[in-house]
PyMOL commands that place a pseudoatom at each C-alpha (Angstrom):
pseudoatom trace, name=CA, resn=MET, resi=1, chain=A, elem=C, hetatm=0, pos=[0.000, 0.000, 0.000]
pseudoatom trace, name=CA, resn=ASP, resi=2, chain=A, elem=C, hetatm=0, pos=[1.300, 3.425, -0.879]
pseudoatom trace, name=CA, resn=PRO, resi=3, chain=A, elem=C, hetatm=0, pos=[1.883, 5.790, 2.048]
pseudoatom trace, name=CA, resn=VAL, resi=4, chain=A, elem=C, hetatm=0, pos=[-1.216, 7.047, 3.855]
pseudoatom trace, name=CA, resn=THR, resi=5, chain=A, elem=C, hetatm=0, pos=[-0.716, 10.309, 5.735]
pseudoatom trace, name=CA, resn=ALA, resi=6, chain=A, elem=C, hetatm=0, pos=[-2.667, 12.360, 8.262]
pseudoatom trace, name=CA, resn=HIS, resi=7, chain=A, elem=C, hetatm=0, pos=[-1.759, 15.316, 10.452]
pseudoatom trace, name=CA, resn=VAL, resi=8, chain=A, elem=C, hetatm=0, pos=[-3.000, 17.433, 13.355]
pseudoatom trace, name=CA, resn=VAL, resi=9, chain=A, elem=C, hetatm=0, pos=[-1.796, 20.494, 15.259]
pseudoatom trace, name=CA, resn=ILE, resi=10, chain=A, elem=C, hetatm=0, pos=[-1.652, 19.956, 19.025]
pseudoatom trace, name=CA, resn=ASP, resi=11, chain=A, elem=C, hetatm=0, pos=[-1.445, 22.898, 21.398]
pseudoatom trace, name=CA, resn=ARG, resi=12, chain=A, elem=C, hetatm=0, pos=[1.413, 21.441, 23.451]
pseudoatom trace, name=CA, resn=PRO, resi=13, chain=A, elem=C, hetatm=0, pos=[5.221, 21.742, 23.308]
pseudoatom trace, name=CA, resn=ARG, resi=14, chain=A, elem=C, hetatm=0, pos=[6.923, 19.383, 20.875]
pseudoatom trace, name=CA, resn=GLU, resi=15, chain=A, elem=C, hetatm=0, pos=[8.916, 17.652, 23.641]
pseudoatom trace, name=CA, resn=GLU, resi=16, chain=A, elem=C, hetatm=0, pos=[5.738, 16.802, 25.573]
pseudoatom trace, name=CA, resn=VAL, resi=17, chain=A, elem=C, hetatm=0, pos=[4.052, 15.340, 22.478]
pseudoatom trace, name=CA, resn=PHE, resi=18, chain=A, elem=C, hetatm=0, pos=[7.210, 13.414, 21.599]
pseudoatom trace, name=CA, resn=ASP, resi=19, chain=A, elem=C, hetatm=0, pos=[7.508, 11.920, 25.099]
pseudoatom trace, name=CA, resn=TYR, resi=20, chain=A, elem=C, hetatm=0, pos=[3.890, 10.759, 24.889]
pseudoatom trace, name=CA, resn=LEU, resi=21, chain=A, elem=C, hetatm=0, pos=[4.397, 9.130, 21.468]
pseudoatom trace, name=CA, resn=ALA, resi=22, chain=A, elem=C, hetatm=0, pos=[7.780, 7.589, 22.377]
pseudoatom trace, name=CA, resn=ASP, resi=23, chain=A, elem=C, hetatm=0, pos=[6.001, 5.396, 24.950]
pseudoatom trace, name=CA, resn=ILE, resi=24, chain=A, elem=C, hetatm=0, pos=[4.304, 2.712, 22.856]
pseudoatom trace, name=CA, resn=ALA, resi=25, chain=A, elem=C, hetatm=0, pos=[2.113, 1.753, 25.832]
pseudoatom trace, name=CA, resn=ASN, resi=26, chain=A, elem=C, hetatm=0, pos=[0.246, 5.048, 25.239]
pseudoatom trace, name=CA, resn=HIS, resi=27, chain=A, elem=C, hetatm=0, pos=[-0.728, 4.195, 21.654]
pseudoatom trace, name=CA, resn=PRO, resi=28, chain=A, elem=C, hetatm=0, pos=[-3.842, 2.143, 22.540]
pseudoatom trace, name=CA, resn=GLU, resi=29, chain=A, elem=C, hetatm=0, pos=[-5.212, 5.215, 24.366]
pseudoatom trace, name=CA, resn=PHE, resi=30, chain=A, elem=C, hetatm=0, pos=[-5.757, 6.966, 21.060]
pseudoatom trace, name=CA, resn=SER, resi=31, chain=A, elem=C, hetatm=0, pos=[-5.874, 4.147, 18.489]
pseudoatom trace, name=CA, resn=ASP, resi=32, chain=A, elem=C, hetatm=0, pos=[-7.940, 1.411, 20.155]
pseudoatom trace, name=CA, resn=HIS, resi=33, chain=A, elem=C, hetatm=0, pos=[-10.885, 2.190, 17.871]
pseudoatom trace, name=CA, resn=TYR, resi=34, chain=A, elem=C, hetatm=0, pos=[-9.151, 0.396, 14.978]
pseudoatom trace, name=CA, resn=LEU, resi=35, chain=A, elem=C, hetatm=0, pos=[-6.185, -1.397, 16.607]
pseudoatom trace, name=CA, resn=THR, resi=36, chain=A, elem=C, hetatm=0, pos=[-7.239, -3.542, 19.577]
pseudoatom trace, name=CA, resn=GLU, resi=37, chain=A, elem=C, hetatm=0, pos=[-5.904, -6.188, 21.965]
pseudoatom trace, name=CA, resn=TRP, resi=38, chain=A, elem=C, hetatm=0, pos=[-2.517, -4.510, 22.422]
pseudoatom trace, name=CA, resn=ARG, resi=39, chain=A, elem=C, hetatm=0, pos=[0.342, -6.501, 24.008]
pseudoatom trace, name=CA, resn=LEU, resi=40, chain=A, elem=C, hetatm=0, pos=[3.797, -5.088, 24.639]
pseudoatom trace, name=CA, resn=THR, resi=41, chain=A, elem=C, hetatm=0, pos=[6.735, -7.108, 23.338]
pseudoatom trace, name=CA, resn=ARG, resi=42, chain=A, elem=C, hetatm=0, pos=[8.990, -6.098, 26.240]
pseudoatom trace, name=CA, resn=VAL, resi=43, chain=A, elem=C, hetatm=0, pos=[8.662, -4.563, 29.694]
pseudoatom trace, name=CA, resn=ASP, resi=44, chain=A, elem=C, hetatm=0, pos=[10.352, -1.267, 28.749]
pseudoatom trace, name=CA, resn=SER, resi=45, chain=A, elem=C, hetatm=0, pos=[7.792, 0.491, 26.532]
pseudoatom trace, name=CA, resn=VAL, resi=46, chain=A, elem=C, hetatm=0, pos=[9.814, 3.640, 25.818]
pseudoatom trace, name=CA, resn=GLY, resi=47, chain=A, elem=C, hetatm=0, pos=[12.337, 4.387, 23.091]
pseudoatom trace, name=CA, resn=ARG, resi=48, chain=A, elem=C, hetatm=0, pos=[14.198, 2.379, 20.474]
pseudoatom trace, name=CA, resn=GLY, resi=49, chain=A, elem=C, hetatm=0, pos=[13.306, -1.302, 20.539]
pseudoatom trace, name=CA, resn=ALA, resi=50, chain=A, elem=C, hetatm=0, pos=[9.948, -0.818, 22.259]
pseudoatom trace, name=CA, resn=GLY, resi=51, chain=A, elem=C, hetatm=0, pos=[7.241, -2.734, 20.475]
pseudoatom trace, name=CA, resn=ALA, resi=52, chain=A, elem=C, hetatm=0, pos=[3.714, -4.068, 20.595]
pseudoatom trace, name=CA, resn=ARG, resi=53, chain=A, elem=C, hetatm=0, pos=[1.438, -6.586, 18.938]
pseudoatom trace, name=CA, resn=PHE, resi=54, chain=A, elem=C, hetatm=0, pos=[-2.194, -5.740, 18.181]
pseudoatom trace, name=CA, resn=LYS, resi=55, chain=A, elem=C, hetatm=0, pos=[-5.260, -6.816, 16.263]
pseudoatom trace, name=CA, resn=LEU, resi=56, chain=A, elem=C, hetatm=0, pos=[-6.529, -4.773, 13.333]
pseudoatom trace, name=CA, resn=GLU, resi=57, chain=A, elem=C, hetatm=0, pos=[-10.310, -4.341, 13.455]
pseudoatom trace, name=CA, resn=THR, resi=58, chain=A, elem=C, hetatm=0, pos=[-10.941, -5.525, 9.886]
pseudoatom trace, name=CA, resn=ARG, resi=59, chain=A, elem=C, hetatm=0, pos=[-12.844, -8.387, 8.304]
pseudoatom trace, name=CA, resn=ASP, resi=60, chain=A, elem=C, hetatm=0, pos=[-9.532, -10.003, 7.394]
pseudoatom trace, name=CA, resn=ARG, resi=61, chain=A, elem=C, hetatm=0, pos=[-8.995, -13.299, 9.199]
pseudoatom trace, name=CA, resn=PHE, resi=62, chain=A, elem=C, hetatm=0, pos=[-5.252, -12.583, 9.389]
pseudoatom trace, name=CA, resn=ALA, resi=63, chain=A, elem=C, hetatm=0, pos=[-5.740, -9.345, 11.276]
pseudoatom trace, name=CA, resn=TRP, resi=64, chain=A, elem=C, hetatm=0, pos=[-2.774, -9.363, 13.653]
pseudoatom trace, name=CA, resn=GLY, resi=65, chain=A, elem=C, hetatm=0, pos=[0.142, -6.986, 13.333]
pseudoatom trace, name=CA, resn=ASP, resi=66, chain=A, elem=C, hetatm=0, pos=[3.087, -5.683, 15.285]
pseudoatom trace, name=CA, resn=MET, resi=67, chain=A, elem=C, hetatm=0, pos=[5.411, -2.720, 15.313]
pseudoatom trace, name=CA, resn=THR, resi=68, chain=A, elem=C, hetatm=0, pos=[8.752, -1.905, 16.903]
pseudoatom trace, name=CA, resn=PHE, resi=69, chain=A, elem=C, hetatm=0, pos=[10.369, 1.505, 17.219]
pseudoatom trace, name=CA, resn=ILE, resi=70, chain=A, elem=C, hetatm=0, pos=[13.527, 1.374, 15.096]
pseudoatom trace, name=CA, resn=GLU, resi=71, chain=A, elem=C, hetatm=0, pos=[14.368, 5.077, 15.081]
pseudoatom trace, name=CA, resn=VAL, resi=72, chain=A, elem=C, hetatm=0, pos=[13.625, 7.513, 17.911]
pseudoatom trace, name=CA, resn=GLU, resi=73, chain=A, elem=C, hetatm=0, pos=[15.107, 10.979, 17.308]
pseudoatom trace, name=CA, resn=ARG, resi=74, chain=A, elem=C, hetatm=0, pos=[14.051, 13.332, 20.080]
pseudoatom trace, name=CA, resn=PRO, resi=75, chain=A, elem=C, hetatm=0, pos=[12.072, 15.562, 19.642]
pseudoatom trace, name=CA, resn=HIS, resi=76, chain=A, elem=C, hetatm=0, pos=[11.148, 15.325, 15.976]
pseudoatom trace, name=CA, resn=LYS, resi=77, chain=A, elem=C, hetatm=0, pos=[10.848, 11.781, 14.585]
pseudoatom trace, name=CA, resn=ILE, resi=78, chain=A, elem=C, hetatm=0, pos=[9.793, 8.237, 15.463]
pseudoatom trace, name=CA, resn=VAL, resi=79, chain=A, elem=C, hetatm=0, pos=[9.901, 5.391, 12.949]
pseudoatom trace, name=CA, resn=ALA, resi=80, chain=A, elem=C, hetatm=0, pos=[8.325, 1.994, 13.580]
pseudoatom trace, name=CA, resn=ALA, resi=81, chain=A, elem=C, hetatm=0, pos=[8.767, -1.132, 11.476]
pseudoatom trace, name=CA, resn=GLY, resi=82, chain=A, elem=C, hetatm=0, pos=[6.395, -4.039, 11.691]
pseudoatom trace, name=CA, resn=ARG, resi=83, chain=A, elem=C, hetatm=0, pos=[4.666, -6.958, 10.077]
pseudoatom trace, name=CA, resn=GLU, resi=84, chain=A, elem=C, hetatm=0, pos=[1.068, -7.981, 9.513]
pseudoatom trace, name=CA, resn=GLY, resi=85, chain=A, elem=C, hetatm=0, pos=[-1.124, -10.260, 7.466]
pseudoatom trace, name=CA, resn=LYS, resi=86, chain=A, elem=C, hetatm=0, pos=[-0.949, -13.984, 6.847]
pseudoatom trace, name=CA, resn=PHE, resi=87, chain=A, elem=C, hetatm=0, pos=[2.138, -15.461, 8.545]
pseudoatom trace, name=CA, resn=ASN, resi=88, chain=A, elem=C, hetatm=0, pos=[3.236, -11.864, 9.305]
pseudoatom trace, name=CA, resn=ARG, resi=89, chain=A, elem=C, hetatm=0, pos=[4.798, -11.752, 5.854]
pseudoatom trace, name=CA, resn=ASN, resi=90, chain=A, elem=C, hetatm=0, pos=[3.814, -8.163, 4.915]
pseudoatom trace, name=CA, resn=LYS, resi=91, chain=A, elem=C, hetatm=0, pos=[6.228, -5.443, 6.041]
pseudoatom trace, name=CA, resn=THR, resi=92, chain=A, elem=C, hetatm=0, pos=[4.926, -2.142, 7.427]
pseudoatom trace, name=CA, resn=TRP, resi=93, chain=A, elem=C, hetatm=0, pos=[6.484, 1.207, 8.318]
pseudoatom trace, name=CA, resn=THR, resi=94, chain=A, elem=C, hetatm=0, pos=[4.950, 4.024, 10.317]
pseudoatom trace, name=CA, resn=THR, resi=95, chain=A, elem=C, hetatm=0, pos=[6.611, 7.415, 10.781]
pseudoatom trace, name=CA, resn=TRP, resi=96, chain=A, elem=C, hetatm=0, pos=[5.589, 10.177, 13.183]
pseudoatom trace, name=CA, resn=THR, resi=97, chain=A, elem=C, hetatm=0, pos=[7.115, 13.563, 12.389]
pseudoatom trace, name=CA, resn=LEU, resi=98, chain=A, elem=C, hetatm=0, pos=[6.787, 16.411, 14.879]
pseudoatom trace, name=CA, resn=SER, resi=99, chain=A, elem=C, hetatm=0, pos=[7.475, 19.984, 13.848]
pseudoatom trace, name=CA, resn=PRO, resi=100, chain=A, elem=C, hetatm=0, pos=[6.945, 23.268, 15.679]
pseudoatom trace, name=CA, resn=SER, resi=101, chain=A, elem=C, hetatm=0, pos=[3.943, 25.348, 14.667]
pseudoatom trace, name=CA, resn=GLY, resi=102, chain=A, elem=C, hetatm=0, pos=[4.208, 28.519, 16.720]
pseudoatom trace, name=CA, resn=LYS, resi=103, chain=A, elem=C, hetatm=0, pos=[3.795, 27.378, 20.335]
pseudoatom trace, name=CA, resn=ALA, resi=104, chain=A, elem=C, hetatm=0, pos=[1.974, 24.255, 19.158]
pseudoatom trace, name=CA, resn=THR, resi=105, chain=A, elem=C, hetatm=0, pos=[3.214, 21.035, 17.525]
pseudoatom trace, name=CA, resn=ARG, resi=106, chain=A, elem=C, hetatm=0, pos=[2.275, 19.700, 14.105]
pseudoatom trace, name=CA, resn=VAL, resi=107, chain=A, elem=C, hetatm=0, pos=[2.128, 15.912, 14.196]
pseudoatom trace, name=CA, resn=GLU, resi=108, chain=A, elem=C, hetatm=0, pos=[2.177, 14.049, 10.902]
pseudoatom trace, name=CA, resn=VAL, resi=109, chain=A, elem=C, hetatm=0, pos=[1.858, 10.286, 10.751]
pseudoatom trace, name=CA, resn=SER, resi=110, chain=A, elem=C, hetatm=0, pos=[2.502, 8.268, 7.638]
pseudoatom trace, name=CA, resn=THR, resi=111, chain=A, elem=C, hetatm=0, pos=[2.098, 4.526, 7.254]
pseudoatom trace, name=CA, resn=GLU, resi=112, chain=A, elem=C, hetatm=0, pos=[2.774, 2.171, 4.375]
pseudoatom trace, name=CA, resn=SER, resi=113, chain=A, elem=C, hetatm=0, pos=[3.026, -1.537, 3.731]
pseudoatom trace, name=CA, resn=GLU, resi=114, chain=A, elem=C, hetatm=0, pos=[4.892, -3.822, 1.390]
pseudoatom trace, name=CA, resn=PRO, resi=115, chain=A, elem=C, hetatm=0, pos=[2.832, -6.893, 0.474]
pseudoatom trace, name=CA, resn=ALA, resi=116, chain=A, elem=C, hetatm=0, pos=[4.990, -10.014, 0.170]
pseudoatom trace, name=CA, resn=LEU, resi=117, chain=A, elem=C, hetatm=0, pos=[2.921, -11.728, -2.536]
pseudoatom trace, name=CA, resn=ILE, resi=118, chain=A, elem=C, hetatm=0, pos=[0.730, -10.594, -5.397]
pseudoatom trace, name=CA, resn=THR, resi=119, chain=A, elem=C, hetatm=0, pos=[-2.228, -12.141, -3.581]
pseudoatom trace, name=CA, resn=ASP, resi=120, chain=A, elem=C, hetatm=0, pos=[-1.539, -9.929, -0.546]
pseudoatom trace, name=CA, resn=LYS, resi=121, chain=A, elem=C, hetatm=0, pos=[-1.486, -6.883, -2.820]
pseudoatom trace, name=CA, resn=PHE, resi=122, chain=A, elem=C, hetatm=0, pos=[-4.804, -7.952, -4.348]
pseudoatom trace, name=CA, resn=ILE, resi=123, chain=A, elem=C, hetatm=0, pos=[-6.394, -8.427, -0.910]
pseudoatom trace, name=CA, resn=GLU, resi=124, chain=A, elem=C, hetatm=0, pos=[-5.247, -4.925, 0.130]
pseudoatom trace, name=CA, resn=ALA, resi=125, chain=A, elem=C, hetatm=0, pos=[-6.827, -3.480, -3.003]
pseudoatom trace, name=CA, resn=VAL, resi=126, chain=A, elem=C, hetatm=0, pos=[-10.213, -5.206, -2.772]
pseudoatom trace, name=CA, resn=SER, resi=127, chain=A, elem=C, hetatm=0, pos=[-10.547, -4.741, 0.994]
pseudoatom trace, name=CA, resn=ARG, resi=128, chain=A, elem=C, hetatm=0, pos=[-10.341, -0.930, 0.663]
pseudoatom trace, name=CA, resn=ARG, resi=129, chain=A, elem=C, hetatm=0, pos=[-7.560, -1.003, 3.241]
pseudoatom trace, name=CA, resn=ARG, resi=130, chain=A, elem=C, hetatm=0, pos=[-6.230, 2.426, 2.233]
pseudoatom trace, name=CA, resn=GLY, resi=131, chain=A, elem=C, hetatm=0, pos=[-9.463, 4.254, 3.138]
pseudoatom trace, name=CA, resn=TRP, resi=132, chain=A, elem=C, hetatm=0, pos=[-9.843, 2.266, 6.359]
pseudoatom trace, name=CA, resn=THR, resi=133, chain=A, elem=C, hetatm=0, pos=[-6.291, 3.175, 7.373]
pseudoatom trace, name=CA, resn=LYS, resi=134, chain=A, elem=C, hetatm=0, pos=[-6.744, 6.878, 6.535]
pseudoatom trace, name=CA, resn=ARG, resi=135, chain=A, elem=C, hetatm=0, pos=[-9.950, 7.095, 8.626]
pseudoatom trace, name=CA, resn=GLY, resi=136, chain=A, elem=C, hetatm=0, pos=[-8.255, 5.263, 11.498]
pseudoatom trace, name=CA, resn=LEU, resi=137, chain=A, elem=C, hetatm=0, pos=[-5.229, 7.579, 11.472]
pseudoatom trace, name=CA, resn=ARG, resi=138, chain=A, elem=C, hetatm=0, pos=[-7.374, 10.731, 11.368]
pseudoatom trace, name=CA, resn=LYS, resi=139, chain=A, elem=C, hetatm=0, pos=[-9.486, 9.621, 14.306]
pseudoatom trace, name=CA, resn=ALA, resi=140, chain=A, elem=C, hetatm=0, pos=[-6.406, 8.484, 16.252]
pseudoatom trace, name=CA, resn=LEU, resi=141, chain=A, elem=C, hetatm=0, pos=[-4.763, 11.885, 15.819]
pseudoatom trace, name=CA, resn=SER, resi=142, chain=A, elem=C, hetatm=0, pos=[-7.954, 13.650, 16.860]
pseudoatom trace, name=CA, resn=ARG, resi=143, chain=A, elem=C, hetatm=0, pos=[-8.169, 11.488, 19.986]
pseudoatom trace, name=CA, resn=MET, resi=144, chain=A, elem=C, hetatm=0, pos=[-4.496, 12.089, 20.771]
pseudoatom trace, name=CA, resn=GLN, resi=145, chain=A, elem=C, hetatm=0, pos=[-5.108, 15.833, 20.442]
pseudoatom trace, name=CA, resn=SER, resi=146, chain=A, elem=C, hetatm=0, pos=[-7.980, 15.705, 22.952]
pseudoatom trace, name=CA, resn=ILE, resi=147, chain=A, elem=C, hetatm=0, pos=[-5.898, 13.588, 25.354]
pseudoatom trace, name=CA, resn=LEU, resi=148, chain=A, elem=C, hetatm=0, pos=[-2.918, 15.939, 25.313]
pseudoatom trace, name=CA, resn=GLU, resi=149, chain=A, elem=C, hetatm=0, pos=[-4.800, 19.240, 25.191]
pseudoatom trace, name=CA, resn=GLU, resi=150, chain=A, elem=C, hetatm=0, pos=[-7.776, 18.497, 27.434]
pseudoatom trace, name=CA, resn=ASP, resi=151, chain=A, elem=C, hetatm=0, pos=[-6.831, 15.265, 29.227]
pseudoatom trace, name=CA, resn=ILE, resi=152, chain=A, elem=C, hetatm=0, pos=[-10.039, 13.559, 28.080]
pseudoatom trace, name=CA, resn=ASP, resi=153, chain=A, elem=C, hetatm=0, pos=[-10.980, 10.531, 25.996]
pseudoatom trace, name=CA, resn=ARG, resi=154, chain=A, elem=C, hetatm=0, pos=[-8.212, 8.342, 27.422]
pseudoatom trace, name=CA, resn=GLY, resi=155, chain=A, elem=C, hetatm=0, pos=[-8.377, 4.682, 26.549]
pseudoatom trace, name=CA, resn=LYS, resi=156, chain=A, elem=C, hetatm=0, pos=[-6.504, 1.822, 28.146]
pseudoatom trace, name=CA, resn=ARG, resi=157, chain=A, elem=C, hetatm=0, pos=[-2.677, 1.614, 28.161]
pseudoatom trace, name=CA, resn=ALA, resi=158, chain=A, elem=C, hetatm=0, pos=[-0.974, -1.515, 26.854]
pseudoatom trace, name=CA, resn=THR, resi=159, chain=A, elem=C, hetatm=0, pos=[0.809, -3.901, 29.191]
pseudoatom trace, name=CA, resn=VAL, resi=160, chain=A, elem=C, hetatm=0, pos=[3.098, -6.880, 28.694]
pseudoatom trace, name=CA, resn=GLY, resi=161, chain=A, elem=C, hetatm=0, pos=[0.409, -9.421, 29.537]
pseudoatom trace, name=CA, resn=GLY, resi=162, chain=A, elem=C, hetatm=0, pos=[-2.330, -7.394, 27.935]
pseudoatom trace, name=CA, resn=LEU, resi=163, chain=A, elem=C, hetatm=0, pos=[-4.425, -7.235, 31.081]
for i in range(1, 163): cmd.bond("trace and resi %d" % i, "trace and resi %d" % (i + 1))
show_as sticks, trace
zoom trace
């Protein structure tokens, strides 16, 4: 899937937004409407190497995915690599870019996937995955904005055991 991008401006300092995003245990708080059943892959949920496994809320029977932070450059960029789909054979990349916007922070998230087989590419196309992902990202950013600006709409944090 070609890159899907969404952005939002959050009325908080860039360092505060970065610290929130750099802790992968916080991600279910704003994205549990389309990524559920989060489980951390290690006890330390902050920084490079932190990762999680989750279920994508789609009709696909191979709806599990994971991501691990591979690049964490404070305070402007986080890159996560992952896998999803049948046998976890499809590669994914998600990048969060934070840039100053006056006293606020502009957060842009971009995600893309690389299907391993032609059949995986076909399934992505017919399942309208691109639109589903774009809607999910927009809502996640909106929820993150309300969490950081108003301290409302918090979901559940991820844990190692998922409880």
